[in-house]
GUDREN-807076 format. One line per field, with one value per residue (C-alpha): residue in three letters; residue number from 1; x, y, z. Coordinates in Angstrom, 1 decimal. Example, Ala and Ser with C-alpha at 12.3 -4.5 7.8 and 13.67 -1.06 7.14 Angstrom:
% residues 2
type	ala; ser;
seq	1; 2;
xx	12.3; 13.7;
yy	-4.5; -1.1;
zz	7.8; 7.1;
END
This chain:
% residues 136
type	met; lys; ile; lys; pro; lys; leu; thr; asp; glu; glu; lys; arg; leu; leu; arg; ile; arg; asn; lys; leu; asn; arg; lys; arg; pro; trp; phe; arg; arg; gln; glu; trp; phe; arg; tyr; lys; arg; leu; gly; asp; his; trp; arg; arg; pro; arg; gly; lys; his; ser; lys; met; arg; glu; his; lys; gly; tyr; arg; pro; pro; val; val; asp; ser; gly; tyr; arg; gly; pro; lys; lys; val; arg; gly; met; his; pro; ser; gly; phe; arg; glu; val; leu; val; his; asn; val; lys; glu; leu; glu; lys; leu; asn; pro; glu; lys; glu; ala; ala; arg; ile; ala; arg; thr; val; gly; val; arg; lys; arg; met; ala; ile; glu; lys; arg; ala; glu; glu; leu; gly; ile; arg; val; leu; asn; pro; ile; asn; arg; gly; asp;
seq	1; 2; 3; 4; 5; 6; 7; 8; 9; 10; 11; 12; 13; 14; 15; 16; 17; 18; 19; 20; 21; 22; 23; 24; 25; 26; 27; 28; 29; 30; 31; 32; 33; 34; 35; 36; 37; 38; 39; 40; 41; 42; 43; 44; 45; 46; 47; 48; 49; 50; 51; 52; 53; 54; 55; 56; 57; 58; 59; 60; 61; 62; 63; 64; 65; 66; 67; 68; 69; 70; 71; 72; 73; 74; 75; 76; 77; 78; 79; 80; 81; 82; 83; 84; 85; 86; 87; 88; 89; 90; 91; 92; 93; 94; 95; 96; 97; 98; 99; 100; 101; 102; 103; 104; 105; 106; 107; 108; 109; 110; 111; 112; 113; 114; 115; 116; 117; 118; 119; 120; 121; 122; 123; 124; 125; 126; 127; 128; 129; 130; 131; 132; 133; 134; 135; 136;
xx	-0.2; 1.5; 4.9; 7.8; 10.8; 14.4; 15.9; 19.3; 19.5; 20.6; 17.5; 15.2; 16.8; 16.5; 12.9; 12.1; 13.9; 12.0; 8.7; 9.6; 10.5; 7.2; 5.2; 7.0; 7.0; 4.5; 1.8; 3.2; 0.5; 0.6; 1.1; -2.2; -4.1; -6.6; -7.3; -8.5; -10.5; -9.3; -5.7; -6.3; -3.8; -1.3; 2.3; 3.7; 7.0; 6.6; 8.2; 7.2; 9.8; 8.4; 7.2; 7.7; 7.1; 9.9; 12.2; 11.3; 9.8; 8.9; 5.3; 4.7; 3.9; 6.9; 8.5; 9.6; 13.3; 15.9; 16.2; 12.9; 14.0; 14.4; 17.5; 18.7; 18.9; 15.2; 13.9; 11.0; 10.4; 6.9; 6.4; 6.4; 10.0; 9.5; 10.4; 7.1; 7.0; 4.0; 2.5; 0.2; 0.1; 1.2; 4.4; 5.7; 5.5; 8.2; 10.8; 10.2; 12.5; 10.1; 12.7; 13.0; 10.1; 6.4; 3.8; 1.3; -1.3; -1.9; -5.3; -6.1; -6.1; -9.5; -10.9; -10.3; -6.6; -6.2; -7.3; -4.9; -2.1; -2.9; -3.1; 0.3; 1.8; 0.7; 2.3; 5.6; 5.5; 5.2; 3.4; 0.6; 0.2; -3.3; -5.2; -8.9; -11.0; -12.8; -16.0; -15.5;
yy	-21.6; -18.2; -17.9; -17.1; -14.9; -16.2; -14.3; -14.6; -15.3; -11.7; -10.3; -12.5; -11.3; -7.6; -8.1; -9.4; -6.4; -4.0; -5.7; -5.2; -1.5; -1.0; -2.2; 0.3; 3.2; 6.0; 7.4; 10.6; 13.4; 16.9; 19.7; 20.8; 18.1; 18.0; 21.7; 22.2; 19.6; 21.1; 20.1; 16.3; 14.2; 13.4; 14.3; 17.7; 18.9; 21.6; 24.8; 27.6; 29.8; 29.3; 25.8; 23.5; 20.5; 21.5; 21.8; 18.2; 19.2; 16.2; 17.1; 17.4; 14.6; 12.8; 14.2; 12.2; 11.5; 9.3; 7.4; 5.8; 4.2; 0.5; -1.3; -0.1; -3.5; -4.2; -0.6; -0.4; -4.1; -5.5; -7.3; -10.6; -10.0; -9.1; -5.8; -4.3; -3.5; -1.6; -3.4; -1.9; -4.6; -8.2; -7.2; -5.5; -8.9; -10.4; -8.0; -9.2; -11.5; -14.0; -14.8; -11.2; -9.1; -9.2; -7.5; -4.9; -4.2; -0.5; 0.8; 2.2; -1.4; -2.7; -6.1; -7.8; -6.8; -7.5; -11.1; -11.5; -10.2; -12.5; -15.5; -14.7; -14.1; -17.5; -19.1; -17.2; -18.0; -14.3; -13.3; -10.7; -8.6; -7.3; -10.0; -9.8; -10.9; -14.0; -15.0; -18.7;
zz	-8.5; -8.4; -10.0; -7.6; -8.4; -8.4; -5.5; -3.9; -0.1; 0.3; -1.5; 0.5; 3.7; 2.7; 1.7; 5.2; 6.7; 4.5; 5.5; 9.2; 8.5; 6.6; 9.6; 11.9; 9.5; 10.5; 8.3; 7.0; 6.9; 5.5; 8.0; 9.5; 7.6; 10.5; 10.4; 6.8; 4.9; 1.5; 2.3; 2.4; 4.2; 1.4; 2.1; 1.3; 2.7; 5.4; 4.1; 6.4; 8.0; 11.5; 11.0; 14.0; 11.8; 9.5; 12.6; 13.6; 17.0; 19.0; 19.6; 15.9; 13.4; 11.8; 8.7; 5.7; 6.0; 4.3; 7.6; 6.9; 3.6; 3.0; 1.8; -1.5; -3.3; -2.8; -3.1; -5.6; -5.6; -5.3; -1.9; -3.9; -4.8; -8.5; -10.2; -11.6; -15.3; -16.7; -19.8; -22.4; -25.0; -25.7; -27.5; -24.4; -22.6; -24.8; -23.3; -19.7; -17.8; -16.1; -13.3; -12.1; -13.5; -13.2; -15.4; -14.2; -16.8; -17.4; -16.3; -19.7; -21.2; -22.1; -21.1; -24.5; -24.7; -21.0; -21.5; -24.4; -22.3; -19.4; -21.8; -23.4; -19.9; -18.8; -21.9; -21.2; -17.5; -16.5; -13.3; -13.7; -10.6; -11.4; -13.1; -13.9; -10.9; -12.1; -10.3; -10.7;
END
């Protein structure tokens, strides 16, 4: 069974609102991403003097703006409701608050240490957001 965070009613409400906003939020692409393959489609702010995208012309793709942000109280939260904390070793787990924070094991951690972290997290009642995929 997955561990659930202790959230106030207000935080639960705001997480639901953020989830709705995320579904409506457009996919922001870089200016002229379709024109040159080398650009990729990752977001970059349009800066050209004559840029129609910078001027927010209606026939151009949407531009990242503060109006698209979610509620401040739940900003940066994992969709589960936990605050994510990056963990590199077992000792860093001890500092976590299991009611509010969840561990995300760093990608540089090897399998042996990862298993030790997961075992200790289970003992402490801490949720691990990226556990090893077991085939059983």
